[in-house]
FIVEX-836043 format. One line per field, with one value per residue (C-alpha): residue number from 1; residue in one letter; x, y, z. Coordinates in steps of 0.2 Angstrom, whole numbers, m for minus. Each point is the difference from the previous one (the first is absolute). Layout:
BEGIN
k <- [NUM / ...]
r <- [A / ...]
u <- [X / ...]
v <- [Y / ...]
w <- [Z / ...]
END
This chain:
BEGIN
k <- [1 / 2 / 3 / 4 / 5 / 6 / 7 / 8 / 9 / 10 / 11 / 12 / 13 / 14 / 15 / 16 / 17 / 18 / 19 / 20 / 21 / 22 / 23 / 24 / 25 / 26 / 27 / 28 / 29 / 30 / 31 / 32 / 33 / 34 / 35 / 36 / 37 / 38 / 39 / 40 / 41 / 42 / 43 / 44 / 45 / 46 / 47 / 48 / 49 / 50 / 51 / 52 / 53 / 54 / 55 / 56 / 57 / 58 / 59 / 60 / 61 / 62 / 63 / 64 / 65 / 66 / 67 / 68 / 69 / 70 / 71 / 72 / 73 / 74 / 75 / 76 / 77 / 78 / 79 / 80 / 81 / 82 / 83 / 84 / 85 / 86 / 87 / 88 / 89 / 90 / 91 / 92 / 93 / 94 / 95 / 96 / 97 / 98 / 99 / 100 / 101 / 102 / 103 / 104 / 105 / 106 / 107 / 108 / 109 / 110 / 111 / 112 / 113 / 114 / 115 / 116 / 117 / 118 / 119 / 120 / 121 / 122 / 123 / 124 / 125 / 126 / 127 / 128 / 129 / 130 / 131 / 132 / 133 / 134 / 135 / 136 / 137 / 138 / 139 / 140 / 141 / 142 / 143 / 144 / 145 / 146 / 147 / 148 / 149 / 150 / 151 / 152 / 153 / 154 / 155 / 156 / 157 / 158 / 159 / 160 / 161 / 162 / 163 / 164 / 165 / 166 / 167 / 168 / 169 / 170 / 171 / 172 / 173 / 174 / 175 / 176 / 177 / 178 / 179 / 180 / 181 / 182 / 183 / 184 / 185 / 186 / 187 / 188 / 189 / 190 / 191 / 192 / 193 / 194 / 195 / 196 / 197 / 198 / 199 / 200 / 201 / 202 / 203 / 204 / 205 / 206 / 207 / 208 / 209 / 210 / 211 / 212 / 213 / 214 / 215 / 216 / 217 / 218 / 219 / 220 / 221 / 222 / 223 / 224 / 225 / 226 / 227 / 228 / 229 / 230 / 231 / 232 / 233 / 234 / 235 / 236 / 237 / 238 / 239 / 240 / 241 / 242 / 243 / 244 / 245 / 246 / 247 / 248 / 249 / 250 / 251 / 252 / 253 / 254 / 255 / 256 / 257 / 258 / 259 / 260 / 261 / 262 / 263 / 264 / 265 / 266 / 267 / 268 / 269 / 270 / 271 / 272 / 273 / 274 / 275 / 276 / 277 / 278 / 279 / 280 / 281 / 282 / 283 / 284 / 285 / 286 / 287 / 288 / 289 / 290 / 291 / 292 / 293 / 294 / 295 / 296 / 297 / 298 / 299 / 300 / 301 / 302 / 303 / 304 / 305 / 306 / 307 / 308 / 309 / 310 / 311 / 312 / 313 / 314 / 315 / 316 / 317 / 318 / 319 / 320 / 321 / 322 / 323 / 324 / 325]
r <- [M / N / K / K / L / I / A / A / V / L / F / Y / L / A / I / L / N / L / S / F / V / E / S / A / K / A / Q / A / L / K / V / G / F / P / S / I / S / V / E / F / V / P / L / F / A / A / K / D / K / G / L / F / R / K / Y / G / L / D / V / D / P / I / V / M / Q / G / G / T / Q / V / V / Q / A / V / M / G / G / S / L / D / L / A / V / M / G / G / A / F / L / G / A / A / V / K / G / A / D / L / V / M / V / A / T / H / M / D / R / F / P / Y / S / L / V / V / K / P / E / I / K / R / V / E / D / L / K / N / K / K / L / A / I / S / R / F / G / S / T / S / E / A / A / L / R / L / S / L / E / R / V / G / V / S / P / K / N / V / V / I / L / Q / V / G / G / Q / S / A / R / F / A / A / L / K / S / G / S / V / D / G / T / V / V / I / S / P / F / T / V / A / A / R / R / L / G / F / N / I / L / F / N / M / A / K / L / G / I / P / Y / P / Q / E / G / V / V / V / S / R / A / Y / I / S / K / N / R / Q / A / V / L / S / F / L / K / A / Y / V / E / A / I / R / D / I / K / A / D / K / G / L / A / V / S / V / M / A / K / H / L / K / M / D / P / S / K / D / K / D / A / L / E / D / A / Y / D / D / I / I / A / E / Q / T / I / D / V / P / R / P / S / L / P / A / I / K / A / A / L / E / L / M / N / V / K / N / D / P / K / Q / Y / V / D / I / S / L / M / E / E / L / E / K / S / G / F / I / S / S / L / K / K]
u <- [m15 / 19 / 13 / 5 / m18 / m2 / 16 / m6 / m17 / 8 / 12 / m14 / m10 / 15 / 2 / m19 / 2 / 15 / m9 / m15 / 11 / 9 / m16 / m7 / 15 / 0 / m8 / m14 / 3 / m13 / 10 / m8 / 7 / m8 / 2 / 9 / 16 / 18 / 2 / m6 / 12 / 9 / m17 / m3 / 17 / 0 / m16 / 5 / 17 / m8 / 10 / m15 / m1 / 19 / m3 / m15 / m14 / m15 / m3 / m12 / 1 / m16 / m2 / m12 / m5 / 12 / 9 / m15 / m9 / 15 / 1 / m18 / 2 / 16 / m10 / m15 / 10 / m3 / 18 / 15 / 12 / 2 / 13 / m4 / 5 / m3 / m19 / 0 / 6 / m18 / m7 / 16 / 0 / m18 / 5 / m1 / 13 / 10 / 19 / 12 / 13 / 9 / 1 / 6 / m4 / 2 / m4 / m14 / 3 / m14 / 0 / m14 / m7 / m11 / m9 / 11 / m6 / 6 / 18 / 4 / m5 / m9 / m12 / m6 / m12 / m18 / 5 / m6 / 13 / m3 / 6 / m5 / m10 / 0 / 12 / 11 / 19 / m5 / m9 / 14 / 13 / m11 / m3 / 18 / 8 / m12 / 5 / 18 / m1 / m10 / m18 / m13 / m10 / m15 / 1 / m3 / m14 / 6 / m11 / 1 / m1 / 9 / 16 / 12 / m8 / m17 / 9 / 9 / m16 / m8 / 14 / m1 / m19 / 2 / m11 / 15 / 14 / 14 / 5 / 14 / 8 / 16 / 10 / m5 / m15 / 11 / 8 / m18 / m6 / 15 / m3 / m18 / 5 / m3 / 12 / 10 / m1 / 12 / 8 / m4 / 15 / 11 / m8 / 8 / m15 / 2 / m15 / m4 / m5 / m1 / 4 / m7 / m13 / m7 / m8 / 10 / m13 / 3 / 19 / m1 / m10 / 8 / 18 / 8 / m13 / 4 / 18 / m2 / m10 / 14 / 13 / m9 / m3 / 18 / 6 / m12 / 7 / 18 / m5 / m9 / 14 / 13 / m10 / m8 / m7 / m9 / m7 / m6 / m9 / m9 / m5 / m7 / m10 / m8 / m2 / m7 / 12 / 9 / 18 / 5 / m12 / 2 / 18 / 5 / m13 / 4 / 19 / m4 / m10 / 14 / 13 / m11 / m9 / 10 / 18 / m1 / m13 / m2 / 10 / 11 / m2 / m17 / 1 / m14 / 4 / m3 / 3 / m13 / m13 / 5 / m4 / m17 / m5 / 5 / m11 / m14 / 5 / 3 / 15 / 1 / 17 / 2 / 6 / m17 / m5 / 14 / 7 / 18 / 3 / m4 / 12 / 13 / m2 / 2 / 16 / 7 / m4 / 11 / m15 / 3 / 19 / m3 / m11 / 15 / 11]
v <- [m270 / m2 / 7 / 15 / 6 / m2 / 10 / 14 / 1 / 0 / 14 / 10 / m2 / 6 / 15 / 4 / m2 / 11 / 14 / m2 / 2 / 15 / 8 / m3 / 8 / 15 / 15 / 9 / 18 / 12 / 14 / 14 / 13 / 14 / m3 / m10 / 10 / m2 / 6 / m16 / m12 / m5 / m7 / m8 / m8 / m6 / m9 / m7 / m6 / m9 / 11 / 1 / m19 / 0 / 10 / m10 / 11 / m2 / 17 / 4 / 19 / 9 / 15 / 14 / 17 / 12 / 3 / 6 / m17 / m10 / 10 / m3 / m19 / m1 / 10 / m11 / m16 / m7 / 3 / m5 / 12 / 11 / 5 / 18 / 18 / 15 / m1 / m9 / 16 / 8 / m13 / m2 / 19 / m2 / m14 / m16 / m13 / m1 / 2 / m2 / m13 / 1 / 12 / m6 / 16 / 17 / 13 / 2 / m11 / 8 / 11 / 12 / m5 / 13 / 3 / 5 / 18 / 3 / 5 / 10 / m2 / 17 / m9 / m11 / 14 / m7 / m17 / m17 / m11 / m18 / m9 / m16 / 5 / 15 / m3 / m11 / 1 / 6 / 15 / 4 / m1 / 11 / 13 / 1 / 0 / 14 / 11 / m4 / 6 / 15 / m5 / 1 / m16 / 11 / 5 / m17 / m12 / m17 / m15 / m17 / m13 / m16 / m9 / 4 / m10 / 9 / 17 / m3 / m6 / 16 / 10 / m9 / 3 / 18 / 0 / 7 / 12 / m9 / m12 / m7 / m17 / m9 / m10 / m9 / 10 / 15 / m8 / m5 / 18 / 7 / m11 / 5 / 19 / 5 / 12 / m5 / 17 / m5 / m14 / 1 / m11 / 13 / 13 / m9 / 1 / m13 / m10 / m18 / m6 / m18 / m11 / m13 / 6 / m9 / 3 / m1 / m12 / m12 / 2 / m4 / m16 / m5 / 7 / m16 / 1 / 18 / m4 / m15 / 12 / 12 / m13 / m5 / 18 / 5 / m16 / 4 / 18 / m8 / m11 / 12 / 13 / m14 / m8 / 12 / m15 / m6 / 17 / 3 / m17 / 3 / 17 / m7 / m13 / 11 / 16 / m12 / 6 / m9 / m3 / 2 / 14 / 10 / m3 / 18 / 6 / m14 / 3 / 19 / m5 / m10 / 13 / 14 / m9 / m15 / 4 / 18 / 2 / m16 / 0 / m15 / 0 / 7 / 8 / 11 / 18 / 13 / 15 / m7 / m2 / 18 / 6 / m9 / 7 / 18 / m2 / m4 / 15 / m12 / 4 / m17 / m9 / m12 / m13 / m3 / m7 / m13 / m15 / m2 / m15 / m13 / 5 / 3 / m18 / m6 / 10 / m5 / m18 / 0 / m4 / 16 / m3 / m18 / 5 / 11 / m16]
w <- [m25 / m4 / 12 / m11 / m1 / 19 / 3 / m11 / 8 / 18 / m6 / m7 / 16 / 10 / m11 / 2 / 19 / 1 / m10 / 12 / 15 / m7 / m4 / 17 / 8 / m11 / 9 / m10 / m2 / m9 / m8 / m10 / m12 / m9 / m18 / m14 / m3 / m2 / 18 / 7 / m10 / 16 / 6 / m16 / m2 / 18 / m4 / m17 / 6 / 15 / 13 / 11 / 1 / 3 / 16 / 6 / m7 / m11 / m8 / m13 / m4 / m2 / m11 / 5 / m6 / 7 / 16 / 10 / m3 / 5 / 17 / 3 / m3 / 12 / 13 / m2 / 2 / m17 / m4 / 11 / m8 / m16 / m12 / m4 / 2 / 11 / m1 / 16 / 9 / m2 / 12 / 11 / 5 / 5 / 12 / m11 / 6 / m16 / m3 / m15 / 3 / m16 / m15 / m17 / m9 / 8 / m13 / m13 / m15 / m11 / m15 / m4 / m17 / m9 / m17 / m15 / 1 / 18 / m3 / 17 / 18 / m2 / m12 / 14 / 7 / 1 / m8 / 7 / 7 / 5 / 16 / 8 / 15 / 12 / 14 / m11 / m4 / m18 / 7 / 12 / m15 / m11 / 13 / 6 / m18 / m6 / 14 / m3 / m18 / 5 / m4 / 14 / 2 / 2 / m18 / m7 / 1 / 9 / m4 / 8 / m14 / 6 / m4 / m13 / m14 / 4 / 0 / m16 / m8 / 6 / m8 / m16 / m1 / 3 / 16 / 10 / m6 / 9 / 13 / 11 / m6 / 1 / m12 / m11 / m3 / m3 / m15 / m7 / 3 / m10 / m14 / m1 / m1 / 18 / 9 / 15 / 9 / 13 / 9 / 19 / 5 / m7 / 11 / 15 / 11 / 15 / 3 / 7 / m17 / 3 / 15 / 12 / 12 / 15 / 16 / 17 / 7 / m15 / 3 / 18 / m3 / m16 / 0 / m8 / m14 / m4 / 0 / m11 / m12 / 0 / m4 / m15 / m5 / 2 / m9 / m14 / m2 / 0 / m14 / m12 / 2 / m4 / m14 / m13 / m10 / 16 / 3 / m17 / m1 / 17 / m6 / m17 / 9 / 13 / m11 / m14 / m13 / m14 / 4 / m19 / m6 / 16 / 3 / m1 / 12 / 13 / m1 / 2 / 16 / 6 / m2 / 7 / 15 / 5 / m4 / 4 / 14 / 9 / 16 / 3 / 19 / 3 / 17 / 5 / m6 / 13 / m12 / m11 / 14 / 6 / m18 / m1 / 17 / m5 / m15 / 12 / 11 / 14 / 11 / 10 / 1 / m15 / 12 / 6 / m17 / m3 / 9 / m5 / 11 / m12 / m14 / 14 / 6 / m18 / m1 / 17 / m3 / m16 / m12 / m10 / m2 / m4 / m15 / m7 / 0]
END
């Protein structure tokens, strides 16, 4: 074996060993989220760009069927933390040890998409409207927005159907009369002749739509891991807001869309959800938590359901300001 070949083999073995050491050092973190959606692009981007690895974590995001299932998994210990919305409050107000430590979306991003013959909100009476699961954010969004536009939720039939793809398929098949979806499904719906009855984001209803949820017990034992997760998560938000091309490519990959054929829909999703509604510094939102509690007729102090200390620590340490540079 010549010297060049020996050197190449040794170099290759050194790289393998370094990779093994880095992998061994990385802390595994089981992270759940409720559906494949544009709302979770910060999570997808952090994974795709290797940001979790950068901060010493081994994260494989796990998709589930709605927020209620995510909550059960976190409470049962099969997940360490979650990226999800206000569905966690249903369990938290009953005593579950869950808090929101960051909020990157603080209002409903959905639109109510309906059959072509439904022209006005008054036409919704007795119509079948699809959500993901009862107790989920999609149900809260539907009920609150219906009340805001003057329609009692009691006058419609609410059905749990599943994630956005399943709900959109149900609408196309005619098994439901309408559903709540976000971009890019709204663009596809419009092209197929469905009506966008109203855009919930424009109704201005505060709500903890998406953020990071974890138990206080987990924070107390794994605070540095949660801080590391938040670093990757916040850096990913910075990156997708600064680089539209990156955000569109991540969306296309995870939503299984064609970057060329679906260019308009992807860019619409970027403009609507990421550029417009994703918060740069995702501090927990007390007004959003308060609104969610009011929906549940719960008068508890919203501070009980957040832990602001982690985001504050990242700000005081200079990490947030360093990202802006």
